[in-house]
C-alpha positions as a Markdown table, in Angstrom:
| # | Residue | x | y | z |
|---|---|---|---|---|
| 1 | Gly | -49.0 | -51.9 | -11.8 |
| 2 | Gln | -47.4 | -54.7 | -9.7 |
| 3 | Pro | -48.8 | -55.2 | -6.1 |
| 4 | Ile | -46.6 | -54.3 | -3.2 |
| 5 | Asp | -47.1 | -56.3 | 0.0 |
| 6 | Leu | -46.8 | -54.3 | 3.3 |
| 7 | Thr | -46.9 | -55.7 | 6.8 |
| 8 | Ala | -47.1 | -54.1 | 10.2 |
| 9 | Ala | -46.5 | -55.5 | 13.7 |
| 10 | Ala | -47.3 | -53.2 | 16.6 |
| 11 | Thr | -45.6 | -53.9 | 19.9 |
| 12 | Asn | -46.9 | -53.2 | 23.4 |
| 13 | Ile | -50.5 | -53.1 | 22.2 |
| 14 | Glu | -52.6 | -56.2 | 23.0 |
| 15 | Ser | -54.7 | -57.2 | 19.9 |
| 16 | Pro | -53.9 | -54.1 | 17.8 |
| 17 | Gln | -56.2 | -52.8 | 15.1 |
| 18 | Tyr | -54.7 | -51.3 | 12.0 |
| 19 | Gln | -55.5 | -48.7 | 9.4 |
| 20 | Trp | -53.4 | -48.0 | 6.3 |
| 21 | Trp | -53.1 | -44.6 | 4.4 |
| 22 | Trp | -51.2 | -43.8 | 1.3 |
| 23 | Glu | -50.4 | -40.8 | -0.7 |
| 24 | Ser | -50.0 | -41.0 | -4.5 |
| 25 | Pro | -47.4 | -39.1 | -6.5 |
| 26 | Glu | -50.2 | -36.7 | -7.3 |
| 27 | Gly | -50.7 | -35.8 | -3.6 |
| 28 | Gln | -54.0 | -37.7 | -3.2 |
| 29 | Trp | -54.5 | -39.6 | 0.1 |
| 30 | Ser | -56.5 | -42.8 | 0.3 |
| 31 | Phe | -57.1 | -45.2 | 3.1 |
| 32 | Ser | -57.9 | -48.9 | 3.7 |
| 33 | Gly | -61.1 | -48.4 | 5.6 |
| 34 | Pro | -62.0 | -48.6 | 9.3 |
| 35 | Tyr | -59.4 | -49.9 | 11.8 |
| 36 | Thr | -59.5 | -53.7 | 11.9 |
| 37 | Ala | -57.5 | -56.4 | 13.6 |
| 38 | Ser | -57.1 | -58.4 | 10.4 |
| 39 | Ala | -55.3 | -55.5 | 8.6 |
| 40 | Ser | -51.7 | -56.1 | 9.8 |
| 41 | Ser | -51.0 | -56.8 | 6.1 |
| 42 | Phe | -51.9 | -54.7 | 3.2 |
| 43 | Gln | -51.4 | -54.9 | -0.6 |
| 44 | Leu | -51.0 | -51.7 | -2.5 |
| 45 | Thr | -51.0 | -51.7 | -6.3 |
| 46 | Pro | -49.5 | -48.4 | -7.5 |
| 47 | Ser | -51.4 | -46.9 | -10.4 |
| 48 | Ile | -48.7 | -44.6 | -11.7 |
| 49 | Pro | -44.9 | -44.2 | -11.4 |
| 50 | Gly | -43.6 | -41.8 | -8.8 |
| 51 | Thr | -43.1 | -41.5 | -5.1 |
| 52 | Tyr | -45.6 | -42.9 | -2.6 |
| 53 | Thr | -45.9 | -42.3 | 1.1 |
| 54 | Val | -47.5 | -45.1 | 3.2 |
| 55 | Val | -48.6 | -44.6 | 6.8 |
| 56 | Val | -49.9 | -47.4 | 9.0 |
| 57 | Tyr | -51.7 | -46.6 | 12.3 |
| 58 | Ala | -52.2 | -49.1 | 15.1 |
| 59 | Lys | -54.4 | -48.7 | 18.1 |
| 60 | Asp | -55.8 | -50.6 | 21.1 |
| 61 | Pro | -59.2 | -52.1 | 20.4 |
| 62 | Ala | -60.8 | -49.9 | 23.2 |
| 63 | Ala | -59.2 | -46.7 | 21.9 |
| 64 | Glu | -61.1 | -44.2 | 19.7 |
| 65 | Pro | -60.4 | -44.6 | 16.0 |
| 66 | Ser | -58.2 | -41.6 | 15.4 |
| 67 | Ala | -54.6 | -40.7 | 14.9 |
| 68 | Thr | -54.6 | -39.1 | 18.4 |
| 69 | Phe | -55.1 | -42.5 | 20.1 |
| 70 | Ser | -52.8 | -44.5 | 17.7 |
| 71 | Val | -49.2 | -45.1 | 17.1 |
| 72 | His | -47.9 | -44.9 | 13.5 |
| 73 | Thr | -45.0 | -45.4 | 11.2 |
| 74 | Gln | -44.3 | -44.2 | 7.7 |
| 75 | Thr | -42.4 | -45.3 | 4.7 |
| 76 | Val | -41.7 | -43.8 | 1.3 |
| 77 | Phe | -40.9 | -45.6 | -1.9 |
| 78 | Thr | -40.6 | -44.9 | -5.6 |
| 79 | Val | -42.2 | -46.7 | -8.4 |
| 80 | Asn | -40.2 | -46.5 | -11.6 |
| 81 | Pro | -41.9 | -46.2 | -15.0 |
């Protein structure tokens, strides 16, 4: 139940916009909402113990809001009971 602070910093994209996705241990995906320039930081509060996958996408402001026109990185972490 403790919040986890996540930060992204895209390189070679001027004024990047970000969108965060995470997968719960139960396999359910959720996302932070539309791409936004103010979302380079994100706070995730895990609701249950287990392994979480977090993916952050970054895109140019003029690019379409999709994974096809974005770069991304992924991390996996485990929340202990």
